[in-house]
N, C-alpha and C positions, 0 to 999 in steps of 0.2 A: 309618612307619605300622605300628602294632601290629595294626590290624584288617584288614590286607591279606589277601585271599583269592586264592590261586593254586591251581588244581586242574588236574592233567593226568591224563587217564584214557585208556588204550589200550595198544596194542602196536606194535612196530616191524615187524610182518609186512606184506607187500604188500597183503593184503586187510583188514588191521586198520584201525581208525579211532581217531582221537585227538580228544578233546574238551578244549578249553581254556576255562576260565572265569576271567576276570580281573576284578578290581574294583580298578583302579588309577587314579590321576590321573597322566596322562602329558602331556608337552609336546605341543602341537598337532601338530607335524610327525610325531612318532612315533605318535600316536593315528591320524592320517590314513593312515600307512603300514599300520598294522594293519587299519584299515577298508578300505583298498584291497585288501589281501590277502583279506579276507573276501568283499568284493564280487566279486573276480576268481574266487574259488572258486565262489561261487553262480552267477555267469554261466556258467562252464565247465560246471558240473553241469547247469544248465538247457539249455544247448546240446546236451550229450550226451543228455539225456532226450528232447529234441525230435528229434535225429537218430535215436535208437532208435525213437521213435514213427513217424517218416517211413519208416524201413526196414520196420517191421512193417506199416504201411499199404501200402507198395509190394509186399511179399510177399503180403499178402492180396489185393490187386488182381490180381497175377500169377496166384495160385492160382484166383481167380474166372474170369479170362480163359481159363486152361487148361481149367477145368471147362466153360465155355461152348463152347470150341472142340471139346472131346471130345464134348459133347452134340450139337453141330452135325454133327460127323463121323458120329456114331452115327445121327442122323436121316437123313443123306444115304445111309448104307448101307441103311437100311430102305427108303427111297424108291426107290433105284436098281433093285432086282430087280423091282418092280411094273411099271414101264414096259417092261422087257425082256420080261416075260410077256405084256403087252398087245400088243407088237409081234409076238411069236411067234404069238399067237392070231390077230391080224389077217392075218398071212402065211398061216396055215392056212385062214382063212376065204376068202381070195382064191384059194387053190389049189383049194378046193372049188367055187368058183363058176366 
């Protein structure tokens, strides 16, 4: 084939990417192998993205829970001294009587 287009763009670095563009007529078995490779890559990438999304969601929920817990603890600190003062006041009132 004289009008065959094969293009390979990229680098061999670990973070690099490679783009392959093929315009070939291949036997069915070989074409299916290439298609399977592409589908495997897309599935793996989708699973990685979903896992990252779940991790981010879990971290967000964890941070929200920690913030709620801290707010609850702070509210408990504010409420605790008031009853202690009331009890002390009542004790003084009883002593006066």
